[in-house]
C-alpha positions in Angstrom: 4.8 -3.4 7.8 1.8 -5.1 6.3 -0.7 -3.0 4.4 -4.4 -3.0 5.4 -6.3 -4.2 2.5 -9.7 -2.9 1.7 -12.0 -3.9 -1.5 -14.5 -1.4 -2.4 -17.3 -2.9 -4.3 -20.2 -1.4 -6.2 -22.3 -1.3 -9.3 -20.7 0.6 -12.2 -21.5 4.2 -12.3 -22.7 4.8 -8.7 -19.7 6.6 -7.2 -17.5 3.6 -6.3 -14.4 5.1 -7.8 -15.4 8.6 -6.4 -15.6 6.9 -2.9 -12.2 5.1 -3.4 -10.4 8.1 -4.5 -11.7 10.4 -1.9 -11.0 7.9 0.8 -7.5 7.5 -0.6 -7.0 11.2 -0.5 -8.2 11.2 3.1 -5.8 8.6 4.1 -2.9 10.4 2.3 -4.0 13.7 4.2 -3.6 11.7 7.4 0.0 11.0 6.6 -0.7 7.4 5.4 1.0 5.7 2.5 -1.9 4.5 0.4 -2.0 2.8 -2.9 -5.3 2.6 -4.8 -5.7 -0.3 -7.3 -8.2 0.0 -10.0 -9.9 -3.3 -10.8 -12.4 -2.3 -13.3 -11.9 -2.9 -17.2 -13.0 0.7 -17.7 -9.6 1.6 -15.9 -10.8 4.9 -14.7 -10.4 4.4 -11.0 -7.2 6.3 -10.6 -7.8 9.1 -13.2 -8.9 11.7 -10.5 -6.0 10.5 -8.2 -3.7 11.4 -10.9 -5.3 14.7 -12.0 -6.9 13.4 -15.2 -3.8 11.3 -16.5 -4.7 7.7 -17.4 -2.3 5.2 -16.1 -0.8 2.5 -18.3 -2.7 -0.8 -17.3 -1.2 -3.9 -16.1 -2.9 -5.8 -18.8 -1.5 -3.6 -21.6 2.1 -3.5 -20.3 2.3 -7.2 -19.7 1.0 -7.9 -23.3 3.8 -5.6 -24.5 6.5 -6.9 -22.3 5.4 -10.5 -23.0 5.7 -9.8 -26.7 9.3 -8.7 -26.2 10.1 -11.5 -23.8 10.8 -9.0 -21.0 9.6 -9.1 -17.5 7.3 -6.5 -16.0 9.0 -4.1 -13.4 7.4 -2.2 -10.5 8.2 1.0 -12.3 6.2 0.0 -15.4 2.9 -0.3 -13.6 3.1 1.5 -10.4 2.8 5.3 -10.3 3.1 8.1 -7.7 1.5 11.5 -7.5 3.0 14.2 -5.1 0.3 16.7 -4.2 1.4 19.9 -2.6 -0.7 20.1 0.4 -0.5 16.2 1.0 2.1 14.9 3.7 2.3 11.7 1.6 2.2 10.8 -2.1 -0.5 8.7 -3.4 0.3 5.5 -5.3 -1.9 4.0 -8.1 -2.2 0.9 -10.2 -4.8 0.1 -12.9 -5.3 -3.5 -13.9 -7.2 -2.7 -16.9 -8.7 -5.4 -19.2 -9.2 -6.5 -22.6 -10.8 -4.3 -25.4 -14.6 -4.4 -25.5 -15.9 -7.8 -26.9 -12.4 -9.2 -27.2 -11.7 -11.1 -24.1 -12.8 -11.8 -20.4 -12.4 -8.9 -17.9 -12.4 -11.3 -15.1 -9.6 -13.4 -16.5 -7.7 -10.1 -16.9 -8.1 -9.2 -13.2 -6.7 -12.8 -12.1 -3.8 -12.4 -14.3 -3.2 -8.8 -13.1 -3.2 -10.0 -9.5 -0.8 -12.9 -10.4 1.7 -10.2 -11.8 1.4 -8.2 -8.7 1.9 -10.9 -6.3 5.2 -11.8 -8.2 6.2 -8.2 -7.7 5.6 -8.5 -3.9 2.6 -6.2 -3.6 1.6 -7.4 -0.2 5.2 -6.8 1.0 5.5 -3.2 0.1 5.9 -0.3 2.6 2.3 0.7 2.5 -0.3 1.4 5.2 -3.4 1.0 3.1 -4.2 -0.8 -0.3 -7.8 0.2 -1.5 -9.0 -2.2 -4.3 -11.7 -0.4 -6.4 -13.7 -3.4 -7.7 -16.6 -3.4 -10.3 -19.4 -5.3 -8.5 -22.1 -5.9 -11.1 -20.1 -8.7 -13.1 -20.8 -12.1 -11.6 -17.9 -13.9 -13.1 -15.2 -15.4 -10.5 -12.4 -13.0 -11.7 -14.1 -9.9 -10.0 -14.4 -12.1 -6.8 -10.6 -12.7 -6.7 -10.1 -10.6 -3.5 -12.8 -12.6 -1.7 -12.1 -15.9 -3.2 -8.4 -15.6 -2.3 -8.7 -13.5 0.9 -6.5 -10.8 -0.6 -8.8 -8.2 0.8 -9.1 -8.2 4.6 -12.2 -6.1 4.6 -15.0 -5.2 2.2 -17.0 -2.0 1.9 -20.2 -1.9 -0.5 -21.1 1.3 -2.3 -24.7 1.7 -3.2 -27.3 4.4 -4.2 -31.0 4.3 -3.2 -31.8 2.6 -6.5 -32.9 -1.2 -6.7 -30.1 -2.4 -9.1 -27.2 -0.8 -7.1 -28.7 -2.4 -3.9 -29.2 -5.6 -5.8 -25.3 -5.6 -6.7 -24.4 -4.9 -3.1 -26.5 -7.8 -2.0 -24.8 -10.2 -4.4 -21.4 -9.2 -3.1 -22.7 -9.8 0.5 -23.8 -13.3 -0.6 -20.6 -13.9 -2.4 -18.5 -13.1 0.5 -20.6 -15.3 2.9 -20.1 -18.3 0.4 -16.3 -17.8 0.4 -16.2 -17.6 4.2 -17.8 -21.0 4.2 -14.9 -22.5 2.3 -12.1 -20.7 4.4 -12.3 -17.1 3.1 -11.2 -14.5 5.6 -12.6 -11.2 4.1 -14.7 -9.3 6.6 -17.7 -7.1 5.5 -17.5 -3.7 7.3 -20.6 -2.2 5.9 -22.0 -0.1 3.2 -21.7 3.5 1.9 -24.7 5.2 0.5 -23.6 7.7 -2.3 -25.7 10.3 -3.6 -28.3 9.9 -0.9 -31.5 11.3 -1.7 -33.2 10.8 1.8 -35.6 8.1 0.5 -34.2 5.5 3.0 -34.4 2.6 0.6 -30.8 1.5 1.1 -31.0 1.8 4.9 -34.2 -0.4 4.7 -32.2 -3.0 2.8 -29.2 -2.7 5.3 -31.4 -3.1 8.3 -33.0 -6.3 6.7 -29.8 -7.8 5.5 -28.0 -6.9 8.8 -25.3 -4.5 7.1 -24.0 -1.5 9.0 -24.4 1.8 7.1 -20.9 3.4 7.4 -21.6 6.7 5.8 -24.2 8.7 3.8 -22.9 10.9 1.2 -25.8 13.4 0.0 -25.7 14.5 -3.7 -23.6 17.7 -3.9 -23.2 19.5 -7.1 -19.8 21.0 -6.1 -18.6 17.5 -5.3 -19.7 16.3 -8.8 -17.8 19.3 -10.4 -14.6 18.4 -8.3 -14.8 14.8 -9.5 -15.5 15.9 -13.2 -12.4 18.1 -13.1 -10.3 15.4 -11.5 -10.0 17.0 -8.3 -10.8 15.7 -4.8 -14.2 16.2 -3.3 -12.9 16.0 0.3 -11.5 19.5 -0.4 -15.0 20.7 0.4 -15.4 21.0 4.4 -18.6 18.9 4.7 -17.3 16.0 2.7 -13.9 16.3 4.3 -15.3 15.7 7.6 -17.5 12.7 6.5 -14.5 11.0 5.0 -12.0 11.7 7.8 -14.5 10.2 10.4 -14.8 7.1 8.2 -11.0 6.9 7.8 -10.4 7.2 11.4 -13.0 4.5 12.3 -11.2 2.2 9.9 -7.6 3.1 11.2 -8.7 2.8 14.9 -10.7 -0.7 14.4 -13.8 0.9 15.5 -16.1 -0.7 13.0 -17.4 -4.2 14.0 -17.7 -6.4 10.9 -21.1 -7.4 9.9 -22.6 -10.8 10.4 -24.8 -10.2 7.5 -26.3 -13.0 5.5 -27.9 -11.1 2.6 -31.2 -11.5 1.3 -32.4 -14.1 -1.1 -34.3 -13.1 -4.2 -37.9 -13.2 -2.9 -36.8 -11.3 0.4 -35.0 -8.7 -1.7 -37.8 -7.9 -4.1 -40.4 -7.8 -1.2 -38.4 -4.7 0.2 -39.8 -2.7 -2.8 -43.5 -3.8 -2.6 -46.0 -6.5 -2.5 -44.8 -9.4 -4.7 -47.2 -12.3 -5.9 -46.2 -15.9 -4.9 -48.0 -17.3 -7.9 -46.1 -19.4 -10.3 -45.5 -17.7 -13.8 -48.1 -18.4 -16.4 -46.3 -21.1 -18.9 -46.6 -20.4 -22.5 -47.3 -23.3 -24.9 -45.8 -24.7 -28.0 -49.1 -24.4 -29.8 -49.5 -20.7 -29.1 -45.9 -20.0 -30.4 -45.8 -22.3 -33.4 -49.4 -22.7 -34.1 -51.0 -19.4 -33.8 -51.2 -18.9 -37.5 -52.5 -22.3 -38.2 -55.0 -21.7 -35.5 -56.4 -18.7 -37.3 -56.4 -20.3 -40.6 -58.0 -23.7 -39.3 -60.8 -22.8 -36.7 -62.0 -26.5 -37.1 -58.8 -27.6 -35.6 -58.9 -25.1 -32.8 -62.2 -26.2 -31.9 -61.3 -29.8 -32.0 -58.6 -29.0 -29.5 -60.8 -27.2 -27.3 -63.3 -30.1 -27.3 -60.4 -32.4 -26.3 -59.4 -30.3 -23.5 -62.9 -30.1 -22.1 -63.1 -33.9 -22.6 -60.1 -34.4 -20.6 -61.1 -32.2 -17.8 -64.4 -34.3 -17.5 -62.3 -37.4 -17.4 -60.3 -36.0 -14.5 -63.3 -35.5 -12.5 -64.1 -39.0 -12.8 -60.8 -40.2 -11.0 -60.9 -41.1 -7.3 -60.1 -38.3 -4.9 -56.5 -39.3 -4.1 -55.5 -40.0 -7.6 -57.2 -36.8 -8.9 -55.3 -34.8 -6.3 -52.0 -36.4 -7.2 -52.6 -35.9 -10.8 -53.4 -32.3 -10.6 -50.5 -31.6 -8.4 -48.1 -33.3 -11.0 -49.6 -32.2 -14.4 -51.3 -28.8 -13.6 -49.3 -27.5 -10.8 -46.0 -29.1 -12.2 -44.9 -30.3 -9.0 -42.0 -32.8 -8.6 -42.7 -36.2 -7.2 -40.6 -35.5 -4.2 -42.3 -32.2 -3.6 -45.8 -33.9 -3.8 -44.6 -36.7 -1.4 -43.6 -34.0 1.1 -46.8 -32.0 0.9 -49.1 -35.2 1.2 -46.8 -36.9 3.7 -46.6 -40.1 1.5 -43.6 -42.0 0.3 -42.4 -41.2 -3.2 -43.1 -44.7 -4.3 -46.8 -44.4 -3.3 -47.1 -41.0 -5.2 -45.7 -42.7 -8.3 -48.2 -45.5 -8.0 -51.1 -43.2 -7.7 -49.8 -40.9 -10.5 -49.4 -44.1 -12.8 -52.8 -45.3 -12.0 -54.4 -42.1 -12.6 -52.8 -41.7 -16.1 -53.9 -45.2 -17.1 -57.5 -44.5 -16.0 -57.5 -41.3 -17.8 -56.3 -43.0 -21.0 -59.0 -45.6 -20.8 -61.8 -43.0 -20.0 -60.7 -40.6 -22.7 -60.6 -43.0 -25.5 -63.7 -45.0 -24.4 -65.7 -41.9 -23.6 
């Protein structure tokens, strides 16, 4: 039996582990053998699954065993919890990561998967492997399931705030990239957690071509369950939502999205009008010379006079040379861009630009 592998991605702190844990619990209540794999350096994914007991991490166990020149065994890193009213136990693994500031979390993810693959994780007698992944870290280690097609499917978790949606969009784009080079992970859609009814995440999903799989409203009782390391799906309203999603997954009723995601400008425009103007550049003079300018008003006046003189010289150029010079020097456009905008060869643009500069040099110093 080959396990169904699903990676759940989201920004830290928006309910990614809450979603993974309650989906794992739902599968177990449906008599499925499920393993939840925590892939976040905070190693808190499986805490609720195990009633508040933190699991030894693959990273820590591997370091200890390696120091003793001993191999890592399945029983060292894989744990089970039998729950009285569940027909199946729940299994859990935490990959973990380095201590804060002392290593690369992404590298820990890659090394952890290496250990698990040697132990045959994808050959174990399981129905579902849920991978709970931190999504707001852009290094390649956290994209391991996508890059190596270790997860068949991807689910994004977001709130209605801009940063969590931005993270979801990044994962969507990353998955698209890996698919262009042979990746097989399919995006099922997104879950809106702590939905406040504002519709912002739904607006993004529609624009990006992503299916909304489930909306989970804020629920104080659910939060209390999670805080006390219990399952929110014990609450009837949440139990029904998660069971509906779990059935749709098991029965293959979710059509994978053809989402392309949004580029940065498309994304920010979802939240309001955005100017297309180029940012105003700072100058070295204002950063290094502000004190000198205040202490030497004559020098500042001289600079102002030179600037005015140069502007008068530019006005004396021929129309074509003036246009090219202003595009290159004032609008900071590249020669290739100018050539495209003016429908000229790049060589012609360079000649006009060189001529304009020569004339300006003469006009400035002769004037």
